[in-house]
C-alpha positions as CSV (number, residue, x, y, z in Angstrom):
1,X,155.3,58.9,125.3
2,X,151.7,59.3,124.0
3,X,150.6,62.9,123.8
4,X,147.0,63.5,124.8
5,X,144.8,66.1,123.3
6,X,143.5,68.9,125.6
7,X,140.8,71.2,124.4
8,X,141.3,73.6,127.4
9,X,143.2,76.9,127.0
10,X,144.3,79.7,129.2
11,X,141.4,82.0,130.3
12,X,138.7,79.3,129.7
13,X,135.9,79.1,132.2
14,X,135.8,75.6,133.7
15,X,133.8,73.7,136.3
16,X,135.4,71.1,138.6
17,X,133.6,67.8,138.4
18,X,135.7,65.7,140.8
19,X,137.7,66.2,144.0
20,X,137.4,68.4,147.1
21,X,136.4,71.5,145.1
22,X,133.8,69.8,142.9
23,X,131.0,72.1,141.7
24,X,133.2,75.2,141.8
25,X,133.7,77.4,138.7
26,X,137.0,79.2,137.9
27,X,139.2,80.5,135.1
28,X,142.2,78.5,133.8
29,X,145.5,80.2,134.7
30,X,148.0,77.7,133.3
31,X,148.0,74.5,131.2
32,X,150.8,71.9,131.4
33,X,150.3,69.6,128.4
34,X,153.2,67.3,129.2
35,X,151.9,66.4,132.7
36,X,148.2,66.8,131.7
37,X,147.5,69.2,134.5
38,X,145.9,72.7,134.8
39,X,145.8,75.5,137.3
40,X,142.4,77.1,138.0
41,X,141.8,80.4,139.8
42,X,140.8,79.9,143.5
43,X,140.6,76.1,143.1
44,X,142.7,73.4,144.8
45,X,144.2,75.9,147.4
46,X,147.2,74.6,149.3
47,X,149.2,76.1,152.2
48,X,153.0,76.5,151.8
49,X,155.2,77.2,154.8
50,X,157.6,79.9,153.7
51,X,160.9,80.7,155.5
52,X,161.7,84.5,155.6
53,X,163.9,85.5,152.6
54,X,165.0,88.7,150.8
55,X,161.8,88.7,148.7
56,X,159.5,87.7,151.5
57,X,160.8,89.3,154.7
58,X,158.0,88.0,157.0
59,X,157.7,84.4,155.9
60,X,154.8,82.4,157.3
61,X,152.0,80.4,155.7
62,X,151.1,81.3,152.1
63,X,148.0,80.0,150.3
64,X,148.4,79.3,146.6
65,X,146.6,77.4,143.8
66,X,148.0,74.0,143.0
67,X,147.8,72.1,139.7
68,X,145.0,69.5,139.2
69,X,144.4,66.9,136.6
70,X,142.5,68.2,133.5
71,X,140.2,65.2,133.5
72,X,138.6,66.6,136.7
73,X,137.3,69.7,135.0
74,X,134.8,70.4,132.2
75,X,134.6,73.4,129.9
76,X,131.7,75.8,130.4
77,X,129.6,76.9,127.4
78,X,128.7,80.6,127.4
79,X,125.3,80.0,125.8
80,X,124.2,76.8,127.7
81,X,125.8,78.0,131.0
82,X,126.5,74.3,131.7
83,X,129.7,72.1,131.6
84,X,129.9,70.6,128.2
85,X,131.9,68.3,126.0
86,X,133.7,69.9,123.1
87,X,134.2,68.9,119.5
88,X,136.5,70.5,116.9
89,X,135.0,71.9,113.7
90,X,136.8,73.3,110.7
91,X,135.4,76.6,109.3
92,X,135.2,77.5,105.6
93,X,138.6,79.3,105.8
94,X,140.3,76.2,107.2
95,X,140.5,77.5,110.8
96,X,139.7,75.0,113.5
97,X,137.4,76.1,116.3
98,X,135.9,74.5,119.5
99,X,132.2,73.9,119.4
100,X,129.7,73.0,122.2
101,X,128.2,69.5,121.7
102,X,124.8,70.5,123.2
103,X,124.0,73.7,121.4
104,X,126.6,73.8,118.5
105,X,127.7,77.3,119.7
106,X,131.4,78.3,119.0
107,X,133.5,78.5,122.2
108,X,136.1,81.3,122.2
109,X,138.7,81.8,124.9
């Protein structure tokens, strides 16, 4: 199976560019590299019907975030304050960092 490169990390600020929540901005909570999906804070909210249990005595309808495909989001640049494409750049000490393609500003998580 081919492994795709993802330049998104946990705690990154992203903007949704496709789907029912397009235009919204949120923070990445979880990245699943095998399934190419991410979970973003307060984006793609779904309702789960929960039966009462020992942990959840009342049960009822719970609203939680669901995973969405990482191709539907773009990383936000802190300097541009716009969704941008990212390139990898190697520093003098050999460390690789993500860089904004518009303003060449280093993006840190």
